[in-house]
Structure formats: C-alpha cells, structure tokens
SEGU-718326 format. One line per 2 residues: number of its first residue (from 1); their letters; for each residue x, y, z of C-alpha. Coordinates in steps of 0.05 Angstrom, whole numbers, plus 5000, padded with zeros to 4 digits. Layout:
NUM> A> X:Y:Z | ...
! end
This chain:
1> ML> 9201:2871:9081 | 9222:2809:9038
3> SH> 9179:2804:8980 | 9153:2737:8951
5> LD> 9213:2711:8911 | 9258:2728:8967
7> RI> 9220:2678:9009 | 9231:2626:8961
9> VF> 9308:2631:8993 | 9297:2657:9055
11> SD> 9235:2616:9079 | 9196:2646:9141
13> RC> 9198:2563:9169 | 9260:2542:9175
15> EV> 9262:2466:9195 | 9312:2423:9226
17> IE> 9304:2339:9232 | 9314:2308:9300
19> VV> 9338:2244:9285 | 9320:2196:9345
21> PS> 9357:2155:9376 | 9419:2186:9358
23> QR> 9395:2255:9388 | 9435:2287:9325
25> YV> 9394:2338:9279 | 9397:2351:9204
27> YA> 9388:2414:9166 | 9362:2383:9100
29> IF> 9370:2428:9038 | 9342:2416:8969
31> KN> 9377:2366:8923 | 9425:2333:8985
33> GR> 9379:2285:9002 | 9329:2316:9027
35> SS> 9276:2273:8999 | 9302:2209:9036
37> LY> 9319:2245:9095 | 9241:2275:9109
39> EA> 9218:2202:9081 | 9260:2164:9143
41> AK> 9227:2219:9189 | 9157:2206:9168
43> QN> 9164:2133:9178 | 9207:2136:9239
45> GW> 9172:2190:9275 | 9226:2238:9278
47> RI> 9212:2302:9298 | 9213:2366:9263
49> RF> 9245:2422:9297 | 9229:2497:9262
51> NE> 9242:2565:9281 | 9251:2590:9351
53> QI> 9257:2516:9377 | 9324:2510:9339
55> QR> 9360:2567:9378 | 9359:2513:9430
57> IN> 9401:2461:9388 | 9473:2470:9395
59> SI> 9505:2422:9338 | 9479:2414:9274
61> DV> 9499:2371:9213 | 9485:2397:9149
63> II> 9501:2348:9080 | 9541:2391:9034
65> RE> 9537:2378:8955 | 9580:2384:8903
67> PR> 9562:2456:8875 | 9556:2447:8799
69> ER> 9523:2377:8798 | 9475:2402:8848
71> LI> 9461:2463:8804 | 9445:2413:8744
73> SG> 9398:2369:8792 | 9362:2428:8818
75> IN> 9355:2468:8758 | 9327:2400:8719
77> SF> 9278:2392:8782 | 9248:2464:8778
79> IK> 9233:2455:8707 | 9197:2387:8712
81> ST> 9161:2403:8777 | 9144:2471:8747
83> VR> 9113:2446:8684 | 9080:2385:8725
85> DN> 9040:2433:8767 | 9021:2489:8717
87> VG> 8982:2472:8661 | 9005:2509:8600
89> LD> 9069:2527:8613 | 9126:2494:8573
91> AH> 9191:2463:8585 | 9231:2509:8542
93> TV> 9194:2574:8574 | 9209:2547:8646
95> KW> 9283:2535:8629 | 9291:2605:8602
97> FA> 9272:2635:8667 | 9314:2585:8708
99> LN> 9383:2601:8661 | 9363:2683:8654
101> YL> 9345:2694:8732 | 9376:2685:8796
103> YL> 9340:2633:8841 | 9267:2628:8829
105> DN> 9269:2562:8869 | 9306:2533:8932
107> HY> 9321:2474:8895 | 9379:2504:8862
109> GP> 9391:2565:8910 | 9456:2561:8929
111> QF> 9475:2521:8991 | 9507:2586:9023
113> LW> 9433:2624:9025 | 9406:2565:9057
115> LI> 9460:2564:9108 | 9443:2640:9110
117> NL> 9368:2627:9126 | 9381:2570:9180
119> SR> 9431:2628:9219 | 9374:2670:9218
121> FC> 9345:2621:9264 | 9400:2589:9307
123> NP> 9442:2615:9363 | 9509:2648:9356
125> DT> 9543:2583:9389 | 9510:2534:9351
127> KL> 9561:2485:9315 | 9553:2465:9242
129> NF> 9580:2400:9220 | 9589:2391:9141
131> LP> 9579:2323:9118 | 9588:2288:9047
133> MR> 9527:2265:9011 | 9546:2199:9033
135> SI> 9533:2216:9105 | 9460:2202:9086
137> KL> 9466:2121:9086 | 9497:2129:9153
139> IT> 9433:2156:9184 | 9382:2119:9138
141> DI> 9375:2064:9087 | 9311:2099:9055
143> NK> 9332:2124:8988 | 9267:2167:8954
145> DP> 9274:2184:8888 | 9234:2258:8878
147> GF> 9209:2229:8809 | 9247:2281:8770
149> GS> 9305:2243:8729 | 9365:2261:8710
151> AS> 9380:2328:8673 | 9399:2321:8595
153> PE> 9472:2327:8567 | 9440:2395:8536
155> LA> 9413:2423:8596 | 9488:2413:8633
157> AE> 9517:2446:8575 | 9467:2503:8575
159> ID> 9476:2506:8651 | 9553:2516:8644
161> LI> 9544:2581:8608 | 9508:2617:8661
163> KH> 9543:2680:8681 | 9504:2703:8736
165> SE> 9524:2647:8783 | 9595:2645:8780
167> MY> 9608:2683:8847 | 9549:2635:8881
169> QR> 9580:2571:8856 | 9653:2592:8879
171> ID> 9620:2607:8949 | 9597:2543:8952
173> QV> 9658:2510:8923 | 9688:2543:8984
175> IY> 9635:2511:9035 | 9643:2436:8996
177> DT> 9717:2443:9008 | 9695:2442:9088
179> IG> 9664:2378:9091 | 9697:2342:9147
181> QS> 9698:2409:9193 | 9652:2436:9249
183> MT> 9639:2516:9251 | 9604:2564:9285
185> FS> 9571:2616:9230 | 9616:2669:9255
187> QL> 9673:2621:9235 | 9643:2603:9169
189> WQ> 9638:2674:9144 | 9704:2690:9167
191> HL> 9728:2629:9129 | 9692:2639:9068
193> RH> 9715:2722:9069 | 9791:2692:9078
195> TD> 9782:2638:9027 | 9752:2676:8970
197> PA> 9738:2748:8989 | 9710:2775:8908
199> AY> 9660:2712:8912 | 9644:2728:8989
201> EY> 9629:2804:8981 | 9592:2801:8918
203> VI> 9548:2742:8950 | 9540:2775:9011
205> GH> 9520:2838:8985 | 9463:2803:8944
207> AQ> 9438:2776:9010 | 9440:2831:9053
209> QL> 9401:2869:9000 | 9348:2821:9003
211> LN> 9337:2808:9080 | 9355:2883:9086
213> TT> 9390:2874:9149 | 9467:2861:9162
215> YA> 9452:2820:9221 | 9460:2750:9187
217> VS> 9531:2762:9159 | 9565:2805:9201
! end
C-alpha cells in the first residue's frame, strides 16, 4: 500500500502522449520539457494514453535531462510553486525541507524513479528510446515556460551539498549516458546494475521499499 508521499513519486495515473501524425509516444517527465509537450498536446488535440492503455504501446520516447541541471531546476520549481500555492509558507522553510528530505515533489524526483513508475504500466517488451532535451524541437515548436524562473547561484551551491541524493544522481547519470539507445526495462535494469552496481543497489532498495514489491525491477 503506497502512502500519500509515495504516490508523489509513484503516481497512480501514468501518462504517455500520443503524437499525431507521426504515431510516436512520449513519456513526459517533469523538468524535461513536459510543459511544452503538454501544451502541444492541448493545441494539437493529441491523445493522452494512461495506465492500462500504455500496455499496448511497443515503443516510447523518453526525453532525459542532465541530472544536476534538472535537480537544481526541479528544487527551484518546488520551492516557488509551493510558496505560491500555500499562503503563509516562506521560501526558506520550503527550501529546508527540499534539502533535508528525499523527493517531496516530482519536479525533482529522480528520472530513474519516473521510469520505475512507467514500468508498472508497460508490457515487458516495450522499448524505451532515450532522447536528449533538444529532441523536443523535433516534436513541437512550442516552448512553454512554466514561469518559475531560474535558480539562484546560492541555491545551486546549497544543492551541491546534499548528501542523500548522491546515489540517485549517479543512477540518473548512467541513464543520461544512454541517450541515443533503445532498451527494454529488463535491459535497462541490467545496464544500470552493471555500470554502477553500488548506486543501483542503493536506489533499488529504496524504490522496492516504497513500492512494497520486487516485480518492477526484477
């Protein structure tokens, strides 16, 4: 049984954008061009496939971002959106929680955990095509700014001091280095285990504890 916080990372609703007319499918991760892709879907009438509908998709594009850059941008978005939506909270308090607790928001939850959640809804033979951020321009000309602005140099320096995110950043770096390749989930888990076994075992242990299952990464 997932708790409320677990569902922030492992959402019960998993979505893939069906891009028409190219008939490609894109898994849009927060801070990886998601706002632009969903705005394009809205303007073009592209369908959103979700949950059991994803099982019928055999190839999914996944846009991957450089891990440190994404972490800084994601924590910045978490701080600013939380302060915006909660009267009485101040930015320093929200920042303290972001810097001291693991992944309270999907804006900076690891790309690896996003992929584990996707694996819950895909068939085992689904191919993941790992693409760089610049690939968004091949899908849409829309460049939607979420409106959170850039992180300050001070925030970036503090983020570099976070100890509990090291292994997650390492595993996301391995994924980032697979850009240009296509893999099934099984092949991806094997690649991660072989490339950085220490980070893999650490992160898998945490993910399995949250999910209370071993199926997703067996």
